[in-house]
C-alpha positions as CSV (number, residue, x, y, z in Angstrom):
1,M,93.7,48.5,89.8
2,I,90.1,48.6,88.6
3,T,89.0,49.1,85.4
4,I,85.4,50.5,83.9
5,E,84.3,51.0,80.9
6,N,81.9,54.0,80.6
7,T,81.2,56.2,77.7
8,L,80.3,59.3,79.5
9,F,83.0,59.6,81.9
10,S,86.2,61.8,80.6
11,I,88.6,62.7,83.2
12,D,89.7,65.3,81.0
13,Q,86.6,66.8,80.9
14,I,85.9,66.7,84.7
15,C,89.7,68.0,85.4
16,E,89.1,71.2,83.4
17,S,85.3,71.8,84.7
18,G,86.4,74.2,87.5
19,Q,85.0,72.1,90.4
20,C,87.9,70.0,91.8
21,F,91.3,71.7,91.9
22,R,93.4,68.7,93.4
23,L,93.2,66.7,89.8
24,R,95.8,67.2,88.2
25,P,97.4,65.6,84.7
26,L,100.4,63.9,84.9
27,E,103.7,63.6,82.6
28,N,102.9,59.9,81.5
29,G,99.3,60.5,80.6
30,R,97.8,59.6,83.7
31,Y,96.2,61.7,86.4
32,C,96.3,62.3,89.8
33,L,94.1,63.2,92.5
34,T,94.3,64.1,96.4
35,A,90.6,64.1,97.8
36,L,89.4,62.4,100.9
37,G,92.8,61.9,102.7
38,R,93.7,59.5,99.9
39,Y,95.8,59.4,96.8
40,L,94.6,58.2,93.4
41,E,95.9,57.6,90.2
42,I,94.0,57.5,86.8
43,E,94.2,56.3,83.4
44,Q,91.9,56.5,80.5
45,I,92.4,55.6,77.0
46,D,88.8,55.9,75.3
47,D,86.5,55.0,77.4
48,A,88.5,52.5,79.2
49,V,89.4,54.2,82.7
50,T,91.4,52.6,85.3
51,F,91.8,53.4,88.6
52,F,94.9,52.6,90.3
53,C,94.1,51.4,93.5
54,S,92.5,48.2,95.1
55,Q,88.9,46.8,94.6
56,E,88.2,47.6,97.9
57,E,89.0,51.2,97.7
58,F,87.4,51.6,94.5
59,E,84.0,50.2,96.1
60,E,84.1,52.1,99.4
61,I,85.3,55.3,98.1
62,W,86.2,56.0,94.4
63,K,82.7,54.7,92.9
64,N,80.8,57.0,95.2
65,Y,83.3,60.3,94.8
66,F,82.5,60.2,91.0
67,D,79.1,59.4,91.3
68,L,79.7,55.8,88.9
69,D,76.6,54.8,90.0
70,T,74.4,57.8,88.5
71,D,72.8,57.4,84.9
72,Y,74.1,60.9,83.5
73,Q,72.5,59.6,80.1
74,S,69.4,60.6,81.9
75,Y,70.2,63.8,82.5
76,L,71.5,64.8,79.0
77,S,68.2,63.4,77.7
78,F,66.4,66.3,78.9
79,A,69.0,68.8,77.1
80,S,67.1,69.7,74.4
81,A,64.2,71.4,76.7
82,G,66.9,74.0,76.8
83,G,67.4,74.3,73.0
84,P,70.2,74.3,70.6
85,Y,73.0,75.5,72.3
86,L,72.4,73.4,75.8
87,C,72.5,70.2,73.3
88,E,75.7,71.4,72.1
89,A,77.1,72.2,75.8
90,A,76.0,68.7,76.6
91,A,77.2,66.8,74.1
92,F,80.6,68.4,73.9
93,G,80.8,67.7,77.6
94,K,78.9,64.5,78.3
95,G,82.0,63.0,80.1
96,I,81.5,65.5,83.3
97,R,80.1,64.2,86.4
98,I,79.5,65.9,89.8
99,L,81.9,64.8,92.3
100,R,80.9,64.4,95.4
101,Q,83.4,66.0,97.5
102,D,84.5,67.3,101.1
103,L,82.3,69.6,102.1
104,W,85.1,71.6,104.2
105,E,87.7,71.5,101.1
106,M,84.9,73.1,98.8
107,T,84.0,75.4,101.3
108,I,88.1,77.0,101.6
109,S,88.2,76.4,98.0
110,F,85.6,78.1,96.4
111,I,86.1,81.5,99.0
112,I,89.7,81.0,97.2
113,S,87.6,80.9,93.7
114,Q,86.5,84.5,94.0
115,Q,87.8,86.9,91.0
116,N,90.3,84.0,90.3
117,N,90.8,81.9,87.9
118,I,91.4,78.0,87.8
119,K,95.2,78.0,87.4
120,R,95.7,80.2,90.1
121,I,92.9,78.9,92.5
122,R,95.0,75.4,91.9
123,K,98.4,77.4,92.7
124,C,97.0,78.4,95.9
125,I,95.2,75.5,97.3
126,H,98.8,73.6,96.3
127,T,100.7,76.2,98.4
128,L,98.0,76.0,101.5
129,C,97.7,72.2,101.4
130,E,101.8,72.0,101.6
131,R,102.3,74.7,104.3
132,Y,99.1,73.9,106.5
133,G,98.1,70.1,105.2
134,E,99.4,66.5,106.9
135,K,101.9,64.9,104.6
136,K,101.1,61.5,103.9
137,S,102.3,58.5,101.8
138,S,100.6,56.7,99.4
139,P,101.0,52.7,99.1
140,N,103.1,53.2,95.9
141,G,105.3,56.0,97.9
142,T,104.0,58.8,96.7
143,A,104.2,61.5,99.1
144,Y,100.9,64.0,99.1
145,Y,99.0,66.4,101.2
146,D,96.0,66.4,103.1
147,F,94.0,69.6,103.3
148,P,94.0,71.4,106.2
149,T,91.8,71.3,108.9
150,A,89.4,73.9,110.4
151,A,91.9,73.7,113.2
152,A,95.2,73.9,111.3
153,L,93.8,77.0,109.4
154,A,92.2,78.7,112.3
155,A,95.7,78.5,114.3
156,A,97.5,80.5,111.3
157,S,97.7,84.1,111.1
158,E,96.0,86.2,108.4
159,E,99.5,87.2,107.7
160,D,101.1,83.5,107.2
161,L,97.7,83.2,104.8
162,R,98.8,86.0,103.3
163,A,101.7,85.0,102.2
164,C,100.0,81.5,100.3
165,N,99.0,84.3,98.1
166,L,95.5,84.4,99.1
167,G,95.1,87.9,99.4
168,Y,91.9,89.5,101.0
169,R,90.5,85.7,100.9
170,S,92.9,85.0,103.7
171,R,91.0,87.1,106.7
172,Y,87.5,85.0,105.0
173,I,89.6,81.7,105.2
174,R,91.0,82.3,109.0
175,D,87.4,83.4,110.3
176,T,85.4,80.7,108.5
177,A,87.9,78.4,110.1
178,H,87.2,80.2,113.6
179,L,83.5,79.7,113.1
180,V,83.8,75.8,112.2
181,Q,86.2,75.2,114.6
182,N,84.6,76.9,117.4
183,R,81.0,75.1,116.5
184,E,79.6,78.8,116.2
185,I,77.4,77.8,112.7
186,P,75.4,74.6,112.2
187,W,78.4,72.9,110.4
188,D,77.5,69.5,111.5
189,S,73.8,69.5,109.8
190,L,74.8,71.3,106.6
191,H,74.7,67.6,105.1
192,G,71.0,67.0,106.3
193,M,69.7,70.4,105.0
194,H,67.8,71.0,101.8
195,Y,69.0,73.3,99.3
196,P,67.9,76.5,100.0
197,E,68.2,76.4,104.0
198,A,71.5,75.0,103.2
199,K,72.6,77.9,101.1
200,E,71.2,80.5,103.4
201,A,73.6,78.6,106.6
202,L,76.1,78.8,104.5
203,M,76.0,82.6,103.2
204,K,76.6,83.4,106.7
205,L,80.3,82.6,106.2
206,P,82.7,85.6,105.4
207,G,83.1,86.2,101.9
208,V,80.7,83.9,101.2
209,G,78.0,85.2,98.4
210,T,75.4,83.8,96.4
211,K,77.5,82.1,93.8
212,V,79.7,80.7,96.1
213,A,77.4,79.4,98.4
214,D,75.7,77.4,95.0
215,C,79.3,76.2,94.6
216,I,79.6,74.6,97.9
217,C,75.8,73.5,97.7
218,L,76.6,71.6,94.5
219,F,80.1,70.3,94.8
220,G,80.3,70.2,98.7
221,L,76.8,68.8,99.3
222,H,75.6,67.4,96.0
223,H,72.3,69.5,96.1
224,L,72.5,69.3,91.8
225,E,69.4,72.0,91.6
226,A,72.3,74.5,92.6
227,F,73.1,76.7,89.7
228,P,75.9,78.9,90.2
229,I,76.2,81.8,88.0
230,D,79.8,83.2,88.0
231,T,81.0,85.6,84.8
232,H,81.0,83.3,82.5
233,I,77.6,81.7,83.4
234,R,75.9,85.1,83.2
235,Q,77.5,86.1,79.6
236,V,76.1,83.1,78.5
237,L,72.6,83.5,79.9
238,E,72.0,86.7,78.7
239,R,73.5,85.9,75.3
240,H,71.5,82.9,74.8
241,Y,68.8,83.1,77.0
242,P,67.5,86.5,77.3
243,D,64.0,85.7,78.5
244,G,65.3,83.6,80.9
245,F,67.0,79.9,81.5
246,P,64.5,77.2,81.7
247,Y,65.0,76.1,84.9
248,E,61.7,74.4,85.3
249,S,62.4,72.0,82.8
250,F,65.5,70.0,84.8
251,P,63.6,70.1,88.4
252,G,66.3,69.1,90.7
253,F,69.3,68.9,88.7
254,A,70.1,72.2,86.9
255,G,73.5,72.1,88.3
256,I,74.3,69.5,85.9
257,L,73.3,71.4,83.1
258,Q,75.0,74.7,84.6
259,Q,78.7,72.3,84.2
260,Y,77.8,71.7,80.4
261,I,77.5,74.9,79.7
262,F,80.4,76.3,82.2
263,Y,82.9,73.9,80.1
264,Y,81.6,74.5,76.9
265,D,81.8,78.1,77.4
266,L,85.2,77.9,78.8
267,K,86.6,75.1,76.4
268,S,84.5,75.0,72.6
269,K,86.7,78.1,71.8
270,D,89.8,76.1,71.9
271,A,88.4,72.9,70.2
């Protein structure tokens, strides 16, 4: 296991920030994560974060996945440019980091996210992984399911996908899987595209509009300038930024501020 100290890392805030749907709390106070074909358990006490994996796995996979080489204090220092509300939001959610997640998983996850809540999204994705993902076993013997491949979802019927409680999104998922599986879109080139080009390409996928494309760009391609606007964010912008959000004050990283706002709006009322 590997323990690090980081004052700007909160596994609880990351879990509840709406960007990762297969990170969840365990009964013993730990969290577990299934990502990139691996299973990981994490424990945090104050600023000490313990990753239950080998040093090699941490260095090769999880350090990059959790964006641990990035100085988030430099982003937080810009919050004052967004006024008192953004300062409060950034201070409240300062433990959030933008994870470097798998593009395919993020594409399907955020297609599922349409007109959905976080609890239901998690349940749908869990069911999808159990039915179509490869079953694996972690070094400590924990069984888990990898995220389904494009080939696995392309082979499923719309009716089968609807049985995973995906509703109208079933057709979008099936058709997207076919497009990716058959290389009918420039899937392998997306990582090399700039944000506007990648967003435009993603919006050609079935059921992917502006908000979903921005989520995929931010969480699947790490385009930190992407600023997804859902109902929560739109209401905040209307209430606190009636003259427009100062995007120009956050060049290349407005998406990080979006996460602080989203989390603050979602959780501050319960604090």
